[in-house]
C-alpha positions as a printed Julia matrix, in Angstrom:
425×3 Matrix{Float64}:
   2.5     8.85   26.42
   0.14   10.74   24.15
   0.25    9.91   20.43
  -1.35   11.72   17.51
  -1.54    9.97   14.14
  -2.17   12.13   11.11
  -3.26   10.71    7.77
  -5.83   11.95    5.28
  -7.69    8.59    5.33
  -8.21    6.45    8.45
  -6.33    4.25    9.3
  -3.77    4.51    6.46
  -0.5     2.7     7.15
  -0.85    3.17   10.91
  -3.59    0.68   11.74
  -1.56   -1.91   13.62
   0.85    0.52   15.28
  -1.97    2.76   16.56
  -3.85   -0.26   17.91
  -0.75   -1.62   19.65
   0.16    1.72   21.24
  -3.41    2.16   22.47
  -3.23   -1.27   24.14
  -0.26   -0.28   26.33
  -1.04    1.06   29.83
  -0.74    4.82   30.21
  -0.99    5.66   26.51
  -3.6     7.93   24.89
  -3.94    7.68   21.11
  -5.82   10.03   18.79
  -6.1     9.44   15.04
  -6.82   12.56   12.94
  -8.06   12.1     9.38
 -10.32   13.7     6.78
 -11.92   10.44    5.7
 -13.29    8.13    8.35
 -14.4     4.52    8.05
 -17.64    4.02    9.91
 -17.21    0.25    9.56
 -13.83    0.23   11.34
 -12.82    1.26   14.84
  -9.46    0.57   16.47
  -9.67   -0.48   20.14
  -8.58    2.38   22.39
  -7.99    4.79   19.51
 -10.04    8.01   19.47
 -10.94    9.38   16.06
 -10.71   13.09   15.31
 -12.18   14.28   12.01
 -10.23   17.0    10.2
 -11.79   19.77    8.17
 -11.5    19.1     4.46
  -9.66   21.73    2.4
 -11.61   24.25    0.38
 -12.42   22.69   -3.03
 -10.28   23.73   -5.96
 -11.71   25.11   -9.16
 -12.5    22.27  -11.55
 -10.37   21.73  -14.63
 -12.99   22.26  -17.32
 -11.48   19.9   -19.87
  -9.25   17.31  -18.13
  -8.17   15.82  -21.46
  -6.62   19.17  -22.46
  -5.01   19.82  -19.08
  -1.24   20.3   -19.3
   1.31   18.82  -16.93
   1.67   22.28  -15.41
  -2.08   22.5   -14.83
  -2.05   19.18  -12.96
   1.05   20.05  -10.93
  -0.32   23.45   -9.94
  -3.56   21.84   -8.86
  -1.7    19.3    -6.71
   0.43   21.87   -4.91
  -2.55   24.15   -4.28
  -4.45   21.19   -2.86
  -1.52   20.37   -0.53
  -1.28   23.94    0.77
  -5.02   24.12    1.37
  -4.99   20.73    3.1
  -2.17   21.88    5.39
  -4.1    25.0     6.41
  -7.37   23.12    6.98
  -5.56   20.48    9.04
  -3.81   23.1    11.18
  -7.1    24.84   11.96
  -8.61   21.51   13.01
  -5.63   20.65   15.2
  -5.92   24.01   16.95
  -9.4    22.92   18.02
  -7.98   19.62   19.25
  -5.44   21.54   21.31
  -7.4    24.52   22.58
 -10.89   23.14   22.98
 -10.23   19.47   23.7
  -6.96   19.92   25.55
  -5.04   17.2    23.74
  -1.31   17.94   23.35
   0.67   14.92   22.04
   4.13   13.84   23.07
   4.69   12.2    19.68
   3.05   12.98   16.34
   3.24   10.45   13.52
   2.18   11.93   10.19
   2.13   10.9     6.56
   4.5    12.82    4.3
   1.93   12.84    1.49
  -0.89   15.25    0.69
   0.36   18.21    2.75
  -1.6    17.59    5.96
   1.52   18.06    8.08
   2.6    21.44    6.69
   1.9    23.38    9.91
   1.79   20.63   12.51
   4.97   21.8    14.26
   3.49   25.27   14.56
   0.46   23.85   16.35
   2.4    21.39   18.56
   6.0    22.68   18.91
   6.51   20.61   22.08
   5.98   17.26   20.35
   8.43   14.98   18.58
   7.39   14.72   14.94
   7.87   11.44   13.06
   6.96   11.36    9.36
   6.17    8.28    7.29
   7.47    8.73    3.74
   6.32    7.21    0.47
   8.19    6.78   -2.81
  10.51    9.6    -3.93
  10.54   10.0    -7.71
  13.91   10.41   -9.43
  15.09   11.36  -12.92
  16.7     7.93  -13.24
  13.4     6.24  -12.43
  11.61    8.1   -15.22
  14.33    7.17  -17.68
  14.5     3.52  -16.6
  10.75    3.0   -16.48
   9.6     5.0   -19.48
   6.98    2.38  -20.32
   5.69    1.99  -16.78
   5.68    5.75  -16.24
   2.62    5.86  -18.48
   0.72    3.65  -16.02
   2.04    5.13  -12.8
  -0.82    7.63  -12.58
   1.56   10.59  -12.29
   2.99   12.89  -14.92
   6.57   14.08  -14.42
   5.51   17.51  -13.11
   3.11   15.92  -10.63
   5.88   13.62   -9.42
   8.03   16.67   -8.75
   5.25   18.24   -6.69
   4.79   14.99   -4.77
   8.53   15.05   -4.0
   8.33   18.68   -2.89
   5.47   18.0    -0.48
   7.29   15.02    1.02
  10.62   16.82    1.38
   8.94   19.71    3.15
   7.58   17.31    5.79
  10.75   15.24    6.05
  13.09   18.21    6.54
  10.77   19.6     9.21
  10.49   16.37   11.19
  12.67   14.85   13.87
  12.33   11.26   12.67
  11.81   10.3     8.99
  10.61    6.73    8.4
   9.9     4.69    5.28
   8.84    1.12    4.55
  11.68   -0.2     2.39
  15.42    0.23    1.95
  14.99    0.89   -1.77
  12.63    3.77   -0.96
  15.13    5.31    1.45
  18.02    5.35   -1.0
  16.07    7.48   -3.5
  15.74   10.39   -1.07
  18.38   13.18   -1.01
  21.3    12.48    1.36
  20.12   15.05    3.91
  17.02   12.93    4.46
  18.15    9.38    3.65
  21.14    9.52    6.03
  18.81    9.76    9.03
  15.8     7.88    7.68
  14.63    4.73    9.44
  13.42    1.64    7.55
  10.38    0.03    9.14
   8.62   -2.48    6.86
   4.89   -2.95    6.77
   3.85   -6.14    8.48
   1.1    -8.69    8.13
  -0.94  -10.58   10.7
   0.41  -14.06   10.0
  -1.95  -15.55   12.58
  -4.87  -14.45   10.42
  -3.33  -14.83    6.97
  -2.2   -18.43    7.01
  -2.6   -21.39    4.62
  -5.73  -23.49    4.92
  -6.06  -27.27    5.11
  -2.43  -27.86    5.9
  -1.25  -25.78    2.96
  -3.48  -27.31    0.26
  -5.51  -25.11   -2.06
  -8.78  -24.47   -0.29
 -11.5   -24.65   -2.98
 -14.73  -23.63   -1.3
 -17.94  -21.73   -1.9
 -17.52  -18.39   -0.14
 -21.08  -17.21   -0.63
 -23.92  -17.61   -3.13
 -22.25  -15.16   -5.51
 -18.69  -16.44   -5.27
 -18.11  -20.17   -5.59
 -14.47  -21.2    -5.77
 -15.17  -24.91   -5.58
 -15.28  -25.53   -9.33
 -12.63  -27.86  -10.66
  -9.74  -26.26  -12.47
  -7.07  -23.63  -11.9
  -7.67  -20.22  -10.32
  -5.5   -17.17  -11.05
  -6.12  -14.24   -8.71
  -5.41  -10.52   -8.82
  -6.31   -7.84   -6.27
  -5.8    -4.13   -5.75
  -7.15   -0.64   -6.22
  -8.19   -1.16   -9.79
  -9.12    2.46  -10.38
  -5.39    3.31  -10.2
  -3.72    2.62  -13.55
  -0.41    1.87  -11.85
  -1.94   -1.27  -10.34
  -1.64   -2.91  -13.75
  -5.04   -4.53  -14.16
  -5.1    -3.76  -17.88
  -1.84   -5.7   -18.37
  -3.25   -8.65  -16.49
  -6.5    -8.72  -18.47
  -4.7    -8.51  -21.81
  -2.68  -11.59  -20.95
  -5.75  -13.69  -20.16
  -6.97  -14.59  -23.7
  -3.72  -16.4   -24.5
  -3.63  -17.99  -21.05
  -7.2   -19.24  -21.41
  -6.44  -20.64  -24.87
  -3.56  -22.68  -23.49
  -5.17  -23.61  -20.15
  -8.79  -24.62  -20.84
  -9.52  -25.33  -17.16
  -8.18  -21.98  -15.93
 -10.29  -19.17  -14.45
  -9.37  -15.67  -13.22
 -10.72  -13.69  -10.3
 -10.04   -9.97   -9.8
 -10.78   -8.55   -6.37
 -11.35   -4.78   -6.59
 -10.59   -2.68   -3.53
 -11.5     0.96   -2.96
 -13.53    1.18   -6.18
 -16.86    2.76   -6.92
 -19.57    0.39   -8.25
 -19.75    2.3   -11.54
 -16.02    1.85  -12.1
 -16.23   -1.87  -11.39
 -19.07   -2.26  -13.86
 -17.1    -0.3   -16.45
 -14.12   -2.64  -15.99
 -16.38   -5.65  -16.33
 -17.52   -4.35  -19.72
 -13.91   -3.75  -20.76
 -12.97   -7.26  -19.66
 -15.84   -8.77  -21.63
 -14.69   -6.92  -24.76
 -11.1    -8.06  -24.26
 -11.87  -11.68  -23.47
 -14.58  -12.32  -26.06
 -15.52  -16.0   -25.99
 -13.63  -16.44  -22.69
 -15.5   -13.65  -20.86
 -17.31  -16.05  -18.56
 -13.99  -17.39  -17.24
 -12.95  -14.11  -15.58
 -14.76  -12.27  -12.81
 -14.24   -8.82  -11.29
 -15.82   -8.55   -7.85
 -15.85   -5.99   -5.06
 -13.49   -6.5    -2.16
 -14.93   -9.09    0.21
 -14.81   -9.22    3.98
 -11.38  -10.16    5.29
 -12.25  -13.8     5.92
 -13.6   -14.1     2.37
 -10.5   -12.38    1.01
  -8.35  -14.89    2.9
 -10.4   -17.75    1.41
  -9.74  -16.37   -2.06
  -6.0   -16.3    -1.41
  -6.14  -19.86   -0.06
  -7.98  -21.03   -3.18
  -5.54  -19.35   -5.55
  -3.29  -21.51   -7.71
  -1.37  -18.42   -8.87
  -1.56  -14.88   -7.51
  -0.41  -12.03   -9.77
   1.01   -8.92   -8.1
   1.56   -5.98  -10.42
   2.33   -2.42   -9.32
   4.56   -0.24  -11.49
   6.95    1.4   -11.3
   7.16    1.67   -7.53
   5.5     1.01   -4.17
   4.8    -2.15   -2.26
   1.28   -2.68   -0.95
  -0.01   -5.03    1.73
  -1.38   -7.42   -0.9
   1.92   -9.13   -1.64
   2.59   -9.77    2.06
  -0.91  -11.16    2.64
  -0.69  -13.45   -0.39
   2.72  -14.79    0.6
   1.58  -15.24    4.2
  -1.19  -17.51    2.86
   1.5   -19.47    0.96
   0.31  -18.29   -2.44
   2.4   -18.95   -5.5
   3.1   -15.32   -6.41
   4.14  -13.88   -9.76
   5.26  -10.32   -8.99
   6.38   -7.41  -11.11
  10.17   -7.25  -11.42
  10.78   -3.88   -9.77
  13.14   -2.81   -7.03
  10.64   -2.77   -4.13
   9.22   -6.19   -4.99
  12.72   -7.66   -5.23
  13.21   -6.78   -1.55
  10.55   -9.36   -0.69
  10.42  -11.85   -3.57
  13.54  -13.78   -4.55
  12.96  -15.19   -8.01
  12.57  -18.95   -7.98
  12.95  -19.2    -4.19
   9.83  -17.71   -2.59
   8.04  -16.47   -5.69
   8.65  -15.4    -9.27
   9.36  -12.08  -10.99
   8.42  -10.83  -14.45
   8.56   -7.43  -16.16
   4.99   -7.6   -17.56
   5.86   -5.63  -20.69
   4.74   -8.34  -23.15
   1.21   -9.72  -22.77
   2.0   -12.91  -24.67
   5.11  -13.62  -22.62
   3.17  -12.94  -19.42
   0.51  -15.46  -20.44
   3.18  -18.06  -21.21
   4.87  -17.55  -17.85
   1.56  -17.87  -16.0
   0.79  -21.05  -17.95
   4.22  -22.49  -17.16
   3.84  -21.79  -13.43
   0.39  -23.37  -13.38
   1.76  -26.4   -15.19
   4.56  -26.77  -12.63
   2.43  -25.82   -9.61
   2.54  -29.23   -7.85
   6.34  -29.2    -7.91
   6.49  -25.61   -6.64
   5.12  -26.33   -3.18
   8.56  -25.53   -1.64
   8.31  -22.06   -3.18
   4.94  -21.56   -1.48
   6.35  -22.66    1.85
   9.35  -20.37    1.41
   6.97  -17.47    0.77
   5.19  -18.14    4.05
   8.53  -18.52    5.86
   9.74  -15.15    4.53
   6.71  -13.35    5.92
   6.72  -15.12    9.29
  10.43  -14.46    9.89
  10.76  -10.95    8.45
   7.35   -9.29    8.27
   5.32  -10.53   11.23
   3.14   -7.6    12.23
   3.28   -8.17   15.99
   7.07   -8.15   16.04
   7.3    -5.12   13.76
   4.94   -2.99   15.85
   6.99   -3.79   18.96
  10.12   -2.69   17.12
   8.3     0.39   15.88
   7.17    1.36   19.38
  10.68    0.85   20.75
  12.15    3.04   18.01
   9.72    5.86   18.76
  10.47    5.6    22.48
  14.25    5.73   21.99
  13.98    8.69   19.64
  11.68   10.56   22.01
  14.08   10.08   24.9
  17.03   11.22   22.77
  15.04   14.24   21.62
  14.21   15.21   25.21
  17.95   15.05   26.0
  18.7    17.1    22.87
  20.9    14.19   21.8
  22.62   14.88   18.44
  22.5    11.14   17.67
  18.73   11.34   17.24
  19.08   11.76   13.51
  21.37    8.76   12.94
  19.99    5.43   11.7
  18.67    3.41   14.66
  16.79    0.6    12.97
  17.46   -1.37    9.8
């Protein structure tokens, strides 16, 4: 079988699936993206670099830009990306002779606009993200301000996704709560395939005890005391770093032996330095008890999770990133944001804890209470690990994913009308 993965940034959500498919005899796998990672190659997977879309005219004064300005910019960017991607894929077909049996594309950003025109003989699967609804904007009016999207932009994001999902043969998303937000014409045939985690890599250290070690000369976790951790793409306001930082002064006042470590992923050095200055201003006399560092190598990241006494997971109002799975797989004590996607994984008081994060003082008190009770909450840590091993083990999920694609491809070749019905829950 020949597979083509399509995502604007390599490897996106397809890393483990692409690697697994490439490991199977007889398969050829190509990954097409605009943004490559020179530091990462997937065994057996051939990279194909897409042309980037023609740059859009700059918004001269972003602070005065209206919602319409931002939405128009987003939709123009999607259309241009679709055209640039199609032209690149024509080269892949005509000059390199690669014609896939199955295409797996992201529904975001518009890259898949014309993919069926370029490869009409391929089954098209599309991986969907969050679909924004009117109810969501009403229910999460506070969190909407930190979601990084205005209402008009959210509508455009929906439009781009729906275009891809109505065109495809197999729509897929990562969570049941995401599926139910899509219109019935899409959700009735959408498959739910959760993101997994490599539980053989992300596992507790020292028999489950907190592993306080010196990672390198710049990051020593061996100091006595409590460690609260936070990680994510801190340049995105929806990741909630500002909420976390504002809760720290009260937490530090009540827990004198507590420290905080923020691990920044996907951030430019200038942005990290800017956040460090903001944190110093917020924390005042406690500034030396919180650190913001660049994302470490995976083994160092795992050591940070193992050393954590409390891991805070805050994304609002939607989405569910790999971070929560990795933390739970390492048996972290996790305090997650109380939103619908997170509730699919964390059951309050059983395998973690949930909080709405709307009150800084209350957040600090909850973190302090969990740290105070940490020794008695070891069963919660073990339940977190058990949840991931039994429900989100990456190796099992990619096997299920591959089987789903194979069944759908066979049904599609037979022109089976059942292709669009739910096959996997």
